[in-house]
N, C-alpha and C positions, 0 to 999 in steps of 0.2 A: 522571526522566531528562531530561537537557538534550541537545538535538540540535546537532550542528555545523551550521554555516550551509550548507556544501556539501551535507550530506545533506538538509536541509530543502529546499534548491533543487531536488535531484534528485527528491525525493517530490512537490513542487509541480509540477513540470515532467510527471511521469508522470501526476498527476491531471488536468492540463489535456488531455493527450493522450487519456486514458481518456474524458473528456467529449466531446472532438471527435469521437471514433469512435462515434457513436450508432447503430451498426447492430446488427443481432441476431446478427451473426458473433461468437462468442466468441474466435476467434482474433485478430480486430482489436483487442480490448481488451489493452493492454500490461500486462505483469507489473509488479508494483511492486518486485520484486527488484532491488537495485542492488549485489549481490554483497558486502554487508557483513552477513554472516549470524552474527550472535551475539545470543542471547537474554538480555533484561534480566531478572534474577532477581526484581527488585521488581515490575516491571509485567507480566511474561509475554510481553512483545512483542519482536519483533526489532528490534535497534537500527538496522538499515538500512532496512527497509521498514515498519515499525510493524504488522506482522500478527502475530496470535497463531499458535501452532502449528496449531490447527484451521483457520484461514484459510489458512495455507500449505499444509496437507494438501489441503484442498478445491479449491484454485485450479485444478489440472490437469483436474479434471472439471466444473468450473463452467460454466454458460451465461453469455451476455453479461450478462444482468440480475443474476445473482448476483456476477460480477465487478466490475460497477459498484457494487453494494452494498458490497462489501469496500472499493473505492476511496473510497466516501463515508465509511466507518468511518475509514480512514486519514487522510482530510483532517481529520476532527474531532479525531483524536489529534495530527495535525500542529499544529493551532492550539493545542491544550492544552499540548504539550511545547515548543512554541516561545516561549510567553509568559513 
């Protein structure tokens, strides 16, 4: 999966914001969703936010630590798919 530059920039910006909000408040961790909700059949990831269906489903009930773990996975995927 090859990411469009504007999508990569939105994801990277969100990752920086997630790191900057280092509180234990789950509400302060921004959602990775950028309203490009389409699953890639090959990777099983959303083409907009690079989350799996399981990560998308867990997000609403996740605490701040779990949300940051999801963001860390997204950052790794961003590097992988932007290369």
